C-alpha positions in Angstrom: 0.0 0.0 0.0 1.4 3.4 -1.0 1.7 6.4 1.4 -1.2 8.1 -0.4 -3.4 5.0 0.1 -2.6 5.0 3.8 -3.3 8.7 4.1 -6.5 8.7 1.9 -8.6 5.7 2.8 -11.6 6.2 0.4 -11.0 6.4 -3.3 -13.3 6.4 -6.3 -12.2 5.0 -9.7 -13.0 7.3 -12.6 -16.1 5.4 -13.7 -17.5 5.7 -10.2 -16.8 9.5 -10.2 -18.8 9.8 -13.4 -21.7 7.9 -11.9 -21.7 10.0 -8.7 -21.6 13.2 -10.6 -24.0 11.9 -13.2 -21.7 12.9 -16.1 -19.8 11.0 -18.8 -16.4 9.6 -18.2 -15.2 12.1 -20.9 -16.4 14.9 -18.6 -14.4 13.4 -15.7 -11.3 13.4 -17.8 -12.0 17.1 -18.6 -12.3 17.9 -14.9 -8.9 16.3 -14.3 -7.4 18.2 -17.3 -8.9 21.5 -16.0 -7.4 20.9 -12.6 -10.8 20.7 -10.9 -9.8 17.4 -9.3 -6.7 15.2 -9.1 -6.6 11.6 -10.1 -3.7 9.2 -9.3 -3.1 5.6 -10.0 -3.6 3.5 -6.9 -4.1 -0.1 -5.8 -2.8 -3.4 -7.1 -4.5 -2.8 -10.4 -3.0 0.7 -10.7 -6.4 2.3 -11.4 -6.8 6.1 -11.8 -8.9 7.2 -8.9 -10.0 10.4 -7.1 -10.3 10.8 -3.3 -13.9 10.4 -2.4 -13.7 13.5 -0.1 -13.5 15.6 -3.3 -17.2 15.0 -3.9 -19.9 16.6 -1.8 -23.6 16.0 -2.5 -22.9 14.7 -6.0 -20.7 17.6 -6.9 -17.0 18.4 -6.9 -16.2 20.4 -3.8 -16.4 24.0 -5.2 -13.4 25.4 -3.4 -11.1 22.6 -4.6 -10.1 23.8 -8.1 -8.7 27.1 -6.8 -6.9 25.5 -4.0 -5.3 22.9 -6.4 -4.3 25.8 -8.6 -2.6 27.8 -5.8 -0.7 24.7 -4.7 0.2 23.7 -8.2 1.5 27.3 -8.9 3.7 26.9 -5.8 5.4 24.0 -7.4 3.5 21.1 -5.7 3.1 17.9 -7.7 -0.3 16.2 -7.7 0.9 13.7 -5.1 2.3 16.5 -2.9 -1.1 18.4 -3.2 -2.9 15.3 -2.0 -0.5 14.8 0.8 -0.9 18.4 2.0 -4.7 18.3 1.7 -5.1 15.1 3.6 -2.4 15.5 6.3 -3.6 16.8 9.7 -2.3 20.2 10.7 -2.4 20.9 14.5 -2.8 24.7 13.8 -6.1 24.2 12.0 -6.9 21.8 13.8 -7.5 18.9 11.4 -6.9 18.3 7.7 -7.1 21.1 5.1 -9.6 19.0 3.0 -11.9 18.9 6.0 -11.6 22.6 6.4 -12.5 23.1 2.7 -15.5 20.8 3.1 -16.6 23.0 6.1 -16.5 26.1 4.0 -13.2 27.5 5.3 -11.8 28.2 1.8 -10.2 31.6 2.6 -8.1 30.2 5.5 -6.9 27.2 3.5 -6.0 29.3 0.4 -4.1 31.7 2.6 -2.1 28.8 4.1 -1.6 27.4 0.6 -0.3 30.7 -0.7 2.1 31.0 2.2 3.7 27.8 1.2 5.0 29.5 -2.0 7.2 31.9 0.0 
């Protein structure tokens, strides 16, 4: 099991993401290409998957795309972005992904921007 799989316990293969969002698999690929979500290869079968926490009420978490962009612009790889989002931070407290899901976008983006300095 990879470090990401230990850190992020619930994943959705791309066809499951399409089903949850009620869109085509082509649209899921577009969301990945646009940076709205991150997909990585996980598991024994090396299947491209998305963290389940990225989906809220059958939609992509609305604050996710901008946060991914800020971290990516700071030089973070997709794997590093996932690690940052899903690693607990005592000063929050909790994980940045949970704070985003709670609507605390401004605080998380400010922290993400500070990583660039």
